[in-house]
C-alpha positions as CSV (number, residue, x, y, z in Angstrom):
1,X,0.2,-0.5,-0.3
2,X,1.1,3.2,-1.0
3,X,1.4,5.2,2.1
4,X,2.5,9.3,3.0
5,X,2.8,11.9,5.2
6,X,2.0,15.7,4.6
7,X,4.4,18.3,6.9
8,X,1.2,20.5,7.6
9,X,2.2,24.1,8.7
10,X,1.0,27.5,9.0
11,X,2.0,29.4,6.0
12,X,3.3,33.0,5.2
13,X,3.9,34.7,2.1
14,X,7.7,34.8,3.5
15,X,9.2,32.1,1.1
16,X,12.1,31.9,3.1
17,X,9.5,31.1,6.5
18,X,9.1,27.8,3.4
19,X,12.4,26.8,4.5
20,X,13.1,24.7,7.1
21,X,9.0,23.0,6.6
22,X,10.0,21.8,2.9
23,X,14.1,20.9,4.9
24,X,11.0,18.4,7.0
25,X,9.5,17.2,4.6
26,X,13.2,15.9,2.3
27,X,14.7,14.1,6.1
28,X,11.9,12.5,6.4
29,X,11.6,11.5,3.1
30,X,15.4,10.2,2.7
31,X,14.6,8.6,6.3
32,X,12.3,6.7,4.6
33,X,12.8,7.0,0.7
34,X,9.4,4.8,0.0
35,X,6.4,6.8,1.8
36,X,5.8,10.0,-0.4
37,X,5.8,13.3,1.7
38,X,4.5,17.4,0.8
39,X,4.0,19.5,2.3
40,X,1.1,21.6,3.0
41,X,-0.1,24.7,4.6
42,X,-3.2,26.5,6.3
43,X,-2.9,29.9,5.1
44,X,-1.4,32.7,2.6
45,X,0.7,29.9,1.0
46,X,-0.1,26.6,-1.3
47,X,-0.3,23.6,-1.4
48,X,-3.1,23.4,0.7
49,X,-4.3,20.2,2.6
50,X,-6.9,19.3,0.3
51,X,-5.7,20.0,-2.3
52,X,-2.2,18.4,-1.3
53,X,-4.1,15.6,-0.5
54,X,-6.2,15.7,-4.1
55,X,-2.6,15.2,-5.5
56,X,-1.6,12.0,-3.7
57,X,-5.4,10.7,-3.4
58,X,-4.6,10.5,-7.2
59,X,-0.8,8.9,-7.1
60,X,-2.3,6.4,-5.2
61,X,-1.9,7.1,-2.0
62,X,-4.4,4.6,0.4
63,X,-2.7,6.1,3.9
64,X,-2.4,9.3,5.2
65,X,-0.2,10.9,8.1
66,X,-0.6,14.8,9.0
67,X,2.9,15.4,10.9
68,X,0.8,19.3,12.5
69,X,4.1,21.1,12.2
70,X,2.4,23.5,15.6
71,X,4.1,23.8,18.4
72,X,1.5,25.7,20.5
73,X,-2.2,24.1,20.1
74,X,-4.0,26.9,19.4
75,X,-7.1,28.2,17.6
76,X,-5.5,26.4,13.7
77,X,-5.2,23.4,15.8
78,X,-8.3,23.2,17.7
79,X,-10.5,24.5,15.7
80,X,-9.1,25.1,11.8
81,X,-6.4,21.4,12.1
82,X,-9.4,19.4,12.2
83,X,-12.5,21.0,10.5
84,X,-10.0,20.1,7.7
85,X,-8.8,16.7,8.2
86,X,-12.8,16.1,8.1
87,X,-13.3,17.8,4.2
88,X,-10.8,16.0,3.9
89,X,-12.3,12.0,5.2
90,X,-15.6,13.6,3.2
91,X,-13.4,14.5,0.1
92,X,-11.2,11.2,-0.2
93,X,-13.4,8.0,1.6
94,X,-11.0,5.4,1.1
95,X,-7.1,6.6,2.2
96,X,-6.4,6.5,6.2
97,X,-5.5,9.3,7.5
98,X,-3.5,9.6,10.1
99,X,-3.8,13.9,12.2
100,X,-0.6,12.9,14.7
101,X,-0.7,15.2,17.4
102,X,1.2,18.6,17.4
103,X,4.5,19.4,17.2
104,X,4.6,20.6,20.4
105,X,2.5,17.8,21.5
106,X,5.1,15.2,20.7
107,X,7.2,14.4,24.6
108,X,10.1,14.6,22.3
109,X,9.8,17.2,20.3
110,X,9.4,19.3,23.3
111,X,12.7,18.1,25.2
112,X,14.4,18.1,21.8
113,X,13.9,21.6,22.1
114,X,14.9,23.0,26.2
115,X,18.1,20.4,25.5
116,X,18.4,22.7,22.3
117,X,18.1,25.4,24.7
118,X,20.5,24.5,26.9
119,X,22.9,24.2,24.6
120,X,23.5,27.5,24.7
121,X,24.1,27.7,27.7
122,X,27.5,25.2,27.1
123,X,28.8,28.2,24.6
């Protein structure tokens, strides 16, 4: 079964803002070359989540793992993301969609960020 990961972030009009998001996607791709990896954005830039998922479905993807790249769990993570995920499920009912916890809710991510901040004290 063809699998995929969508790295889902807020979005920005600034092209440089996208670089870390793309870097995460490229790292996922290099670690798992058989998985299709894409970036999608909530607003201010393209592709949208629905457009990105539709592209993957057209390629034959049957499983999408959605990784919300939000550190805070604000309105976008609590309201916008579930609404968009539901719209995706309705448009592509034959596709398995797994919405992962937001990055800021993953203990390993929080611990890594804390360790990285503490490295600054070692300078």
